[in-house]
C-alpha positions in Angstrom: 0.1 0.0 0.0 2.8 2.5 1.0 4.5 1.8 -2.3 1.8 2.3 -4.4 1.1 5.3 -2.8 4.5 6.4 -3.5 4.4 5.6 -7.1 1.1 7.5 -7.5 2.6 10.5 -6.0 5.7 10.2 -8.1 3.7 9.7 -11.3 1.2 12.9 -10.4 4.5 15.1 -9.8 6.1 13.9 -12.9 3.0 14.6 -15.1 2.3 17.8 -13.4 6.0 18.8 -13.9 6.1 18.0 -17.7 2.6 19.7 -18.1 3.9 22.9 -16.5 6.8 22.7 -18.7 4.7 22.4 -22.1 2.6 25.0 -20.8 5.4 27.2 -20.2 6.7 26.5 -23.9 3.2 27.1 -25.5 3.0 30.3 -23.8 6.5 31.6 -24.7 5.9 30.4 -28.4 2.7 32.2 -28.5 4.3 35.4 -27.2 2.7 35.7 -24.1 6.1 37.0 -22.4 6.0 40.4 -21.4 8.2 42.7 -23.0 10.3 43.3 -20.2 11.7 39.8 -20.4 12.0 39.8 -24.2 15.7 40.2 -24.9 16.6 40.6 -21.5 19.7 38.6 -21.8 20.9 40.7 -25.1 20.2 43.9 -23.3 22.4 42.9 -20.4 25.1 41.8 -22.8 25.2 45.1 -24.7 25.3 47.2 -21.6 28.3 45.1 -20.3 30.2 45.6 -23.5 29.0 49.3 -23.4 30.5 49.7 -19.7 33.8 47.9 -20.9 34.2 50.1 -23.9 33.6 53.1 -21.8 35.8 52.0 -19.2 38.5 51.4 -21.6 38.3 54.9 -23.3 38.3 56.5 -19.6 41.6 54.9 -18.8 43.1 55.9 -22.2 42.4 59.6 -21.5 43.8 59.2 -18.0 46.9 57.5 -19.2 47.7 60.5 -21.8 49.8 60.1 -24.9 52.8 58.6 -23.1 51.6 55.3 -23.3 
């Protein structure tokens, strides 16, 4: 009895997990993701590259022409 209950709970958890994953994929595919999250990784990467380039330019300005 105990094992059949455990197997039932594990099976339910597996099905619920796969169902939630497929639902998320379906909503993402349809474009239901909010605009804030869309392209967030690309924006963060672009901001990091821009900050790094500005830091290099600032460093070159402070070093002067005697590099």
